[in-house]
Each structure stands twice: as structure tokens, then as C-alpha cells.
DOZAMI-401843 format. One record per residue (C-alpha): residue number from 1; residue in one letter; x, y, z. Coordinates in Angstrom, 2 decimals, decimal comma, padded with zeros to 5 digits. Layout:
REM residues N
+-----+----+---------+---------+---------+
!   i ! aa !      xx !      yy !      zz !
+-----+----+---------+---------+---------+
! NUM !  A !       X !       Y !       Z !
...
+-----+----+---------+---------+---------+
END
This chain:
REM residues 51
+-----+----+---------+---------+---------+
!   i ! aa !      xx !      yy !      zz !
+-----+----+---------+---------+---------+
!   1 !  M ! -011,40 !  008,75 ! -006,14 !
!   2 !  A ! -010,72 !  009,62 ! -002,57 !
!   3 !  L ! -014,19 !  007,83 ! -001,72 !
!   4 !  E ! -013,23 !  004,69 ! -004,23 !
!   5 !  A ! -009,59 !  004,57 ! -002,87 !
!   6 !  L ! -011,53 !  004,45 !  000,88 !
!   7 !  R ! -013,48 !  001,83 ! -000,18 !
!   8 !  T ! -011,92 ! -000,60 ! -001,84 !
!   9 !  S ! -008,98 ! -000,58 !  001,31 !
!  10 !  G ! -012,21 ! -000,77 !  003,70 !
!  11 !  G ! -011,41 !  002,50 !  005,28 !
!  12 !  P ! -009,12 !  005,28 !  006,23 !
!  13 !  R ! -005,71 !  004,02 !  006,32 !
!  14 !  R ! -002,10 !  006,02 !  006,34 !
!  15 !  G ! -000,62 !  007,05 !  003,59 !
!  16 !  L ! -003,69 !  007,20 !  001,30 !
!  17 !  A ! -003,19 !  011,10 !  000,41 !
!  18 !  A ! -000,20 !  011,05 ! -001,10 !
!  19 !  A ! -000,84 !  007,55 ! -002,69 !
!  20 !  L ! -003,37 !  008,58 ! -004,62 !
!  21 !  A ! -000,72 !  012,10 ! -005,14 !
!  22 !  R !  001,59 !  009,58 ! -006,79 !
!  23 !  E ! -001,03 !  007,41 ! -008,78 !
!  24 !  H ! -002,92 !  010,29 ! -009,90 !
!  25 !  G ! -000,70 !  012,62 ! -010,08 !
!  26 !  G ! -001,57 !  016,90 ! -007,84 !
!  27 !  V !  000,05 !  017,97 ! -004,27 !
!  28 !  V ! -000,55 !  015,86 ! -001,49 !
!  29 !  R ! -001,86 !  019,06 !  000,44 !
!  30 !  S ! -004,96 !  018,39 ! -001,86 !
!  31 !  W ! -004,98 !  015,11 ! -002,01 !
!  32 !  Q ! -005,31 !  014,98 !  001,97 !
!  33 !  R ! -007,79 !  017,43 !  001,63 !
!  34 !  A ! -010,24 !  015,16 ! -001,07 !
!  35 !  V ! -009,39 !  012,32 !  001,65 !
!  36 !  N ! -010,68 !  014,14 !  005,02 !
!  37 !  E ! -014,11 !  015,16 !  003,15 !
!  38 !  A ! -014,50 !  011,54 !  002,03 !
!  39 !  Q ! -013,85 !  010,23 !  004,98 !
!  40 !  A ! -016,59 !  011,84 !  006,44 !
!  41 !  R ! -018,99 !  010,71 !  003,97 !
!  42 !  F ! -017,36 !  007,15 !  003,96 !
!  43 !  E ! -018,66 !  006,82 !  008,27 !
!  44 !  Q ! -021,75 !  008,33 !  006,83 !
!  45 !  E ! -022,74 !  005,06 !  004,84 !
!  46 !  S ! -021,16 !  003,07 !  006,91 !
!  47 !  G ! -022,63 !  004,41 !  010,13 !
!  48 !  A ! -026,69 !  003,94 !  007,90 !
!  49 !  A ! -025,39 !  000,89 !  006,40 !
!  50 !  S ! -025,07 ! -000,34 !  009,45 !
!  51 !  S ! -028,38 !  001,37 !  011,33 !
+-----+----+---------+---------+---------+
END
């Protein structure tokens, strides 16, 4: 879900973890961890696409 949110928004944005927590439930800290992991993958995909 976090990776899809990054793709939809076009990249990282402030407050994404909090928005995901409000929308899907759960703790912001857990969503922040998921967003951090998704951001690393998003950057890999973006880097691979531009190469």
C-alpha cells in the first residue's frame, strides 16, 4: 500500500505515513517504517527506469 501511494503521488511527500494510518488504520510508526521501505524500492525503480 505504501509503495502504491508513493507511485500515485509521484514520490515521497510529508505526512504520507499519517495519511495511510488514518485511511487504513494502525499506528503511524508502523506506516512510517513501511513508507521508508517503499521509498527505497521506489527510488530503485526510478533509477532503473532512467538507466
